C-alpha positions as a printed NumPy array, in Angstrom:
array([[ -29.735,  -45.027, -100.8  ],
       [ -28.37 ,  -41.71 ,  -99.423],
       [ -28.563,  -38.152, -101.281],
       [ -25.535,  -38.881, -103.479],
       [ -25.179,  -35.431, -104.96 ],
       [ -25.186,  -33.724, -101.389],
       [ -22.161,  -36.324, -100.184],
       [ -20.66 ,  -35.526, -104.155],
       [ -16.75 ,  -33.848, -103.616],
       [ -16.012,  -34.098, -107.491],
       [ -16.986,  -35.076, -110.785],
       [ -15.293,  -34.393, -114.176],
       [ -15.483,  -35.478, -117.5  ],
       [ -14.032,  -38.897, -118.347],
       [ -13.682,  -40.912, -121.899],
       [ -13.148,  -39.092, -125.318],
       [ -14.063,  -35.536, -123.646],
       [ -11.28 ,  -35.888, -121.108],
       [  -8.595,  -37.401, -123.651],
       [  -9.129,  -34.559, -126.311],
       [ -10.609,  -36.922, -128.774],
       [ -14.065,  -36.796, -128.688],
       [ -16.001,  -36.345, -131.955],
       [ -19.668,  -35.787, -132.787],
       [ -21.75 ,  -38.334, -131.269],
       [ -19.51 ,  -39.118, -128.522],
       [ -21.098,  -40.166, -125.36 ],
       [ -20.779,  -37.801, -122.32 ],
       [ -19.033,  -39.712, -118.939],
       [ -18.921,  -38.284, -116.147],
       [ -16.462,  -39.557, -113.316],
       [ -17.051,  -38.524, -109.574],
       [ -15.999,  -39.354, -105.664],
       [ -18.21 ,  -39.18 , -103.004],
       [ -18.163,  -39.459,  -99.176],
       [ -20.473,  -42.148,  -97.972],
       [ -22.472,  -41.633,  -94.72 ],
       [ -20.688,  -42.882,  -91.559],
       [ -23.797,  -45.131,  -91.034],
       [ -23.072,  -47.051,  -94.061],
       [ -19.365,  -47.507,  -93.031],
       [ -20.107,  -49.118,  -90.057],
       [ -23.381,  -50.994,  -90.836],
       [ -23.125,  -54.823,  -90.925],
       [ -26.008,  -54.834,  -93.172],
       [ -25.477,  -52.17 ,  -96.014],
       [ -22.393,  -51.071,  -98.194],
       [ -21.563,  -48.457, -100.731],
       [ -18.469,  -48.528, -102.968],
       [ -19.917,  -46.862, -106.061],
       [ -22.939,  -45.472, -108.114],
       [ -22.798,  -46.282, -111.868],
       [ -25.877,  -45.124, -113.797],
       [ -27.928,  -42.236, -115.632],
       [ -27.02 ,  -38.746, -114.059],
       [ -29.785,  -37.595, -112.371],
       [ -31.2  ,  -34.32 , -111.704],
       [ -29.539,  -33.401, -108.555],
       [ -26.043,  -34.735, -109.959],
       [ -27.08 ,  -32.393, -113.068],
       [ -27.419,  -29.719, -111.01 ],
       [ -23.905,  -29.661, -109.776],
       [ -22.203,  -29.693, -113.213],
       [ -24.583,  -28.312, -115.916],
       [ -23.353,  -24.878, -115.789],
       [ -19.803,  -26.059, -116.913],
       [ -21.222,  -28.705, -118.46 ],
       [ -23.12 ,  -26.137, -121.075],
       [ -20.109,  -24.223, -121.938],
       [ -17.504,  -26.972, -122.32 ],
       [ -15.874,  -27.113, -125.727],
       [ -16.705,  -30.803, -126.762],
       [ -19.435,  -31.805, -124.032],
       [ -21.657,  -29.063, -124.412],
       [ -22.626,  -30.456, -128.149],
       [ -23.261,  -33.882, -126.957],
       [ -25.381,  -33.491, -123.529],
       [ -28.202,  -34.384, -125.371],
       [ -26.957,  -37.713, -126.852],
       [ -26.402,  -39.372, -123.409],
       [ -24.82 ,  -38.771, -120.264],
       [ -24.   ,  -41.528, -117.454],
       [ -21.261,  -41.856, -114.943],
       [ -19.872,  -43.253, -111.982],
       [ -19.806,  -41.966, -108.446],
       [ -16.718,  -43.602, -106.412],
       [ -16.831,  -43.61 , -102.457],
       [ -13.783,  -41.83 , -101.809],
       [ -12.332,  -45.192, -100.06 ],
       [ -12.75 ,  -47.186, -102.992],
       [ -11.351,  -44.374, -105.03 ],
       [  -8.26 ,  -44.319, -102.746],
       [  -7.693,  -47.809, -102.526],
       [  -8.077,  -47.956, -106.815],
       [  -5.42 ,  -45.274, -107.314],
       [  -3.027,  -46.486, -104.922],
       [  -3.304,  -49.771, -107.131],
       [  -2.591,  -47.538, -109.921],
       [  -6.051,  -48.337, -111.681],
       [  -5.93 ,  -46.335, -114.79 ],
       [  -9.488,  -45.293, -114.601],
       [  -9.259,  -43.648, -111.285],
       [  -5.502,  -42.154, -112.164],
       [  -7.157,  -40.28 , -114.657],
       [  -9.759,  -38.62 , -112.439],
       [  -6.721,  -38.102, -110.019],
       [  -4.911,  -36.144, -113.068],
       [  -7.812,  -34.781, -115.075],
       [  -7.416,  -31.735, -116.955],
       [  -9.051,  -28.846, -114.664],
       [ -10.62 ,  -27.772, -117.807],
       [ -12.533,  -30.807, -117.504],
       [ -13.531,  -30.646, -113.823],
       [ -17.11 ,  -29.83 , -113.907],
       [ -17.861,  -29.577, -109.717],
       [ -15.065,  -29.698, -107.012],
       [ -14.672,  -28.913, -103.295],
       [ -12.132,  -28.36 , -100.905],
       [ -11.96 ,  -31.819,  -99.612],
       [ -11.404,  -32.893, -103.528],
       [  -8.49 ,  -30.325, -103.62 ],
       [  -6.902,  -31.456, -100.767],
       [  -6.832,  -35.403, -102.296],
       [  -6.037,  -33.483, -105.754],
       [  -2.591,  -31.992, -104.268],
       [  -1.655,  -35.27 , -103.169],
       [  -1.916,  -36.84 , -106.467],
       [   1.474,  -37.677, -107.317],
       [   1.972,  -39.895, -104.051],
       [  -0.237,  -42.394, -106.224],
       [   2.183,  -43.065, -108.893],
       [   4.293,  -46.307, -108.712],
       [   5.929,  -48.784, -111.162],
       [   2.802,  -50.191, -110.805],
       [   1.262,  -48.23 , -113.738],
       [   3.582,  -50.335, -116.026],
       [   1.838,  -53.514, -115.08 ],
       [  -1.658,  -52.188, -114.919],
       [  -1.54 ,  -49.852, -118.244],
       [  -0.019,  -52.36 , -120.123],
       [  -2.381,  -55.077, -118.702],
       [  -5.201,  -52.736, -119.622],
       [  -4.037,  -52.356, -123.262],
       [  -2.648,  -55.702, -124.127],
       [  -6.306,  -56.835, -123.043],
       [  -7.4  ,  -54.808, -126.316],
       [  -4.893,  -56.436, -128.198],
       [  -6.075,  -59.776, -127.58 ],
       [  -9.823,  -58.505, -128.406],
       [  -8.293,  -56.879, -131.292],
       [  -6.567,  -60.372, -132.088],
       [  -9.826,  -62.346, -131.663],
       [ -12.367,  -60.129, -133.195],
       [  -9.706,  -60.533, -136.277],
       [  -9.396,  -64.163, -136.06 ],
       [ -13.146,  -64.417, -136.325],
       [ -13.634,  -62.146, -139.346],
       [ -11.151,  -63.639, -141.315],
       [ -11.787,  -67.412, -140.174],
       [ -14.9  ,  -67.698, -138.307],
       [ -15.375,  -70.971, -136.567],
       [ -18.   ,  -73.228, -138.873],
       [ -19.575,  -75.141, -136.084],
       [ -20.14 ,  -75.929, -132.737],
       [ -17.137,  -78.189, -131.768],
       [ -17.849,  -81.835, -130.645],
       [ -16.023,  -84.326, -128.427],
       [ -15.186,  -86.78 , -130.868],
       [ -13.108,  -83.957, -132.755],
       [ -10.571,  -84.287, -129.724],
       [ -10.827,  -88.232, -129.394],
       [ -13.328,  -87.797, -126.574],
       [ -16.363,  -89.842, -125.92 ],
       [ -19.608,  -88.422, -126.045],
       [ -20.129,  -88.934, -122.481],
       [ -17.014,  -88.191, -120.139],
       [ -14.532,  -90.793, -119.154],
       [ -13.938,  -89.027, -115.92 ],
       [ -16.534,  -87.596, -113.254],
       [ -16.921,  -83.9  , -113.339],
       [ -15.95 ,  -83.916, -109.918],
       [ -13.096,  -86.354, -110.262],
       [ -11.64 ,  -84.281, -113.142],
       [ -11.949,  -80.685, -111.242],
       [ -10.345,  -82.538, -108.281],
       [  -7.441,  -83.852, -110.466],
       [  -6.884,  -80.452, -112.431],
       [  -6.905,  -78.998, -108.905],
       [  -4.256,  -81.205, -107.311],
       [  -1.964,  -80.406, -110.606],
       [  -2.633,  -76.922, -109.906],
       [  -1.752,  -76.968, -106.002],
       [   1.299,  -78.71 , -107.273],
       [   2.343,  -76.168, -110.048],
       [   1.544,  -73.402, -107.563],
       [   3.54 ,  -74.716, -104.675],
       [   6.709,  -74.539, -107.107],
       [   6.226,  -70.566, -107.428],
       [   6.735,  -67.823, -104.938],
       [   2.87 ,  -67.606, -104.013],
       [   3.177,  -69.923, -100.906],
       [   6.589,  -68.357,  -99.503],
       [   5.947,  -65.691,  -96.322],
       [   7.066,  -62.405,  -97.65 ],
       [   5.686,  -59.096,  -98.019],
       [   4.022,  -58.599, -100.951],
       [   6.044,  -55.93 , -102.416],
       [   8.841,  -58.474, -102.499],
       [   6.78 ,  -60.794, -104.025],
       [   6.104,  -58.64 , -106.615],
       [   9.971,  -57.72 , -107.413],
       [  10.827,  -61.485, -107.408],
       [   7.976,  -62.477, -110.239],
       [   9.074,  -59.44 , -112.216],
       [  12.909,  -60.753, -112.053],
       [  11.527,  -64.008, -112.839],
       [   9.665,  -62.954, -116.072],
       [  12.428,  -60.89 , -117.222],
       [  14.638,  -64.077, -117.092],
       [  12.295,  -66.006, -119.15 ],
       [  12.178,  -62.901, -121.548],
       [  15.731,  -61.878, -121.767],
       [  17.985,  -65.391, -120.654],
       [  15.883,  -67.698, -121.972],
       [  14.338,  -65.709, -125.09 ],
       [  10.824,  -67.677, -124.214],
       [   8.551,  -65.685, -126.791],
       [   5.136,  -64.878, -126.193],
       [   4.047,  -67.589, -128.778],
       [   6.203,  -70.346, -126.862],
       [   4.705,  -69.402, -123.321],
       [   1.892,  -72.271, -123.874],
       [   4.006,  -74.824, -124.789],
       [   6.373,  -73.704, -121.435],
       [   3.012,  -73.999, -119.109],
       [   2.407,  -77.539, -120.652],
       [   5.673,  -78.579, -120.08 ],
       [   4.878,  -77.758, -116.435],
       [   1.438,  -79.204, -116.046],
       [   3.08 ,  -82.295, -117.114],
       [   5.768,  -82.288, -115.055],
       [   3.247,  -81.684, -111.836],
       [   1.157,  -84.439, -113.094],
       [   3.826,  -86.715, -113.306],
       [   4.875,  -85.884, -109.98 ],
       [   1.703,  -86.769, -108.58 ],
       [   1.959,  -90.462, -109.921],
       [  -0.531,  -89.569, -113.069],
       [   0.323,  -91.554, -116.078],
       [   0.218,  -90.145, -119.518],
       [  -2.68 ,  -91.71 , -120.808],
       [  -4.292,  -89.672, -117.755],
       [  -2.428,  -86.5  , -119.184],
       [  -3.862,  -86.822, -122.429],
       [  -7.312,  -87.173, -121.377],
       [  -7.167,  -83.869, -119.   ],
       [  -5.185,  -81.956, -122.182],
       [  -8.304,  -83.154, -124.858],
       [ -11.111,  -82.358, -122.313],
       [  -9.152,  -78.731, -121.603],
       [  -8.768,  -78.606, -125.593],
       [ -12.625,  -79.532, -125.706],
       [ -13.923,  -76.776, -123.642],
       [ -11.385,  -74.336, -125.061],
       [ -13.095,  -74.839, -128.075],
       [ -16.556,  -75.031, -126.879],
       [ -15.838,  -71.385, -125.124],
       [ -14.31 ,  -69.817, -128.212],
       [ -17.379,  -71.079, -130.233],
       [ -20.169,  -69.525, -127.349],
       [ -17.981,  -66.161, -127.462],
       [ -18.001,  -66.095, -131.346],
       [ -21.793,  -66.82 , -131.309],
       [ -22.528,  -64.173, -128.746],
       [ -20.078,  -61.587, -130.606],
       [ -22.353,  -61.79 , -133.539],
       [ -25.254,  -61.65 , -131.722],
       [ -24.392,  -58.464, -129.58 ],
       [ -21.854,  -56.803, -131.931],
       [ -21.807,  -53.194, -131.936],
       [ -22.809,  -51.752, -135.618],
       [ -20.388,  -48.933, -135.625],
       [ -17.374,  -51.332, -134.378],
       [ -18.415,  -53.743, -137.12 ],
       [ -18.108,  -51.182, -139.57 ],
       [ -14.609,  -50.596, -138.378],
       [ -13.783,  -53.958, -138.665],
       [ -15.132,  -54.19 , -141.785],
       [ -13.665,  -51.472, -143.227],
       [  -9.983,  -51.994, -141.804],
       [  -9.918,  -55.213, -141.21 ],
       [  -9.689,  -54.616, -137.118],
       [ -11.345,  -52.478, -134.469],
       [  -9.397,  -49.215, -134.903],
       [ -11.173,  -47.59 , -131.933],
       [  -9.792,  -50.739, -129.709],
       [  -6.291,  -49.64 , -131.466],
       [  -6.589,  -46.245, -130.483],
       [  -7.013,  -46.911, -127.046],
       [  -4.562,  -49.457, -126.181],
       [  -1.689,  -47.288, -128.072],
       [  -3.034,  -44.353, -125.838],
       [  -3.054,  -46.519, -122.823],
       [   0.569,  -47.756, -123.583],
       [   1.729,  -44.254, -124.257],
       [   0.094,  -42.964, -121.228],
       [   1.732,  -45.595, -118.863],
       [   5.154,  -45.253, -120.487],
       [   5.327,  -41.203, -120.117],
       [   4.339,  -41.432, -116.489],
       [   7.117,  -43.63 , -115.842],
       [   9.447,  -41.352, -118.027],
       [   8.434,  -37.754, -116.89 ],
       [   6.667,  -38.553, -113.643],
       [   3.488,  -36.942, -114.785],
       [  -0.057,  -38.346, -116.169],
       [  -1.331,  -35.969, -118.842],
       [  -4.828,  -36.97 , -119.449],
       [  -5.727,  -34.864, -122.281],
       [  -3.616,  -36.211, -125.096],
       [  -0.974,  -33.882, -126.896],
       [  -1.4  ,  -36.609, -129.576],
       [  -4.855,  -36.355, -130.164],
       [  -5.164,  -36.036, -133.285],
       [  -2.54 ,  -39.01 , -134.132],
       [  -4.999,  -41.086, -131.987],
       [  -7.793,  -40.033, -133.97 ],
       [  -6.068,  -40.68 , -137.077],
       [  -5.444,  -44.247, -135.808],
       [  -9.162,  -44.779, -134.905],
       [  -9.538,  -43.765, -138.515],
       [  -7.652,  -46.182, -140.277],
       [  -4.138,  -44.72 , -140.422],
       [  -2.159,  -47.61 , -139.308],
       [  -2.773,  -51.219, -141.006],
       [  -3.143,  -53.999, -138.722],
       [   0.658,  -54.851, -138.677],
       [   1.54 ,  -51.445, -138.584],
       [  -0.586,  -51.257, -135.266],
       [   1.096,  -54.401, -134.079],
       [   4.595,  -53.077, -134.321],
       [   3.659,  -49.686, -132.965],
       [   2.461,  -51.947, -129.546],
       [   5.085,  -54.172, -129.496],
       [   7.677,  -51.376, -129.827],
       [   5.587,  -49.665, -127.002],
       [   5.754,  -52.45 , -124.847],
       [   9.773,  -53.161, -124.914],
       [  10.279,  -49.775, -124.12 ],
       [   7.752,  -49.77 , -121.067],
       [   9.836,  -52.857, -119.761],
       [  13.277,  -51.019, -120.421],
       [  12.01 ,  -48.114, -118.909],
       [  10.368,  -49.782, -115.892],
       [  13.766,  -50.758, -114.667],
       [  15.422,  -47.15 , -114.523],
       [  12.208,  -45.768, -113.105],
       [  13.724,  -45.459, -109.19 ],
       [  11.591,  -41.937, -108.838],
       [   8.73 ,  -44.404, -107.725],
       [   8.19 ,  -47.217, -105.408],
       [   7.185,  -50.335, -106.739],
       [   3.804,  -50.374, -105.384],
       [   2.406,  -48.208, -102.539],
       [   1.991,  -49.145,  -98.775],
       [   1.368,  -47.685,  -95.833],
       [   5.36 ,  -46.849,  -95.152],
       [   5.663,  -45.352,  -98.856],
       [   2.465,  -43.337,  -98.821],
       [   3.15 ,  -40.296,  -96.997],
       [   0.871,  -37.337,  -97.453],
       [   1.833,  -33.841,  -96.636],
       [   0.716,  -32.169,  -93.501],
       [  -2.637,  -30.429,  -93.897],
       [  -2.541,  -26.581,  -94.309],
       [  -3.538,  -24.379,  -91.456],
       [  -5.237,  -22.072,  -93.568]])
């Protein structure tokens, strides 16, 4: 490992201290960028993309002066200080792909900067070039992952699985009717046939493929009125059509369906058991009090609002003007149904806004990304 502190060009606060939602006991998360040595970039044996872990004395030396006077972080530096330092190449790639974590570093409030250099200032001046319509996918994608987690945990609270599923419950013999290799090969053939009906196999620019996929999603949602809860039925019908085109009979399809159902139930059981073992005590208290994880809810609504604001305003505000409201959500201001309604409304609004967000390219490419000329000073 090289001397990381000597190669670091930027460090800022992340998480709740950057969002303005920190409270007593909040961890201090640092986010930074470095420029790894050239010998690592050309080495066939070593590579460096990021450092993730405790902040050592050399890195603390870069940030301590500002950390100790920061409005909220100064009160928590003895709790836990960890961080992630990206190599600049990975940082730029993630930012161009609209990764929320790295975009929040690019747009962090300067009051939360702990260390910066001229190299970082140069990158920061070009920060708006990293915004594209892809924020609609990434921010909502992160948010919907949080929502799925909330729904899963709530289902476990209200109706936990009572016992480990058995094959007999799915009409399957104790020993599989198909060898695993045969089953995998058949399912792969079905997946390949389904994929052949989609756009993935057609030669076209990536940006065009993304645009066409988005149009198809709009078609399903708007023209055919396919609801989210109906998507599994649509997927199942597609699987049946693909299997029939391969000459598989209905009995084989039913066996494959039962095998998939059993594996899904087993995975659900294993996930529940792991959740019980590893459950965070603070999160468990929130779920017991409010019936769902309100901290996850706060994060998903923040992500949705932030992504929507980018599309509407062309700017990314990391330090939230709605921090007090977000903290209230974390403290249970919304019932579970109210939270779901708020998320659904933001989701619909974001889809409508994306269609008129012409100020941004759909995604960043070498042609769309044009930094300004370096200053001669």
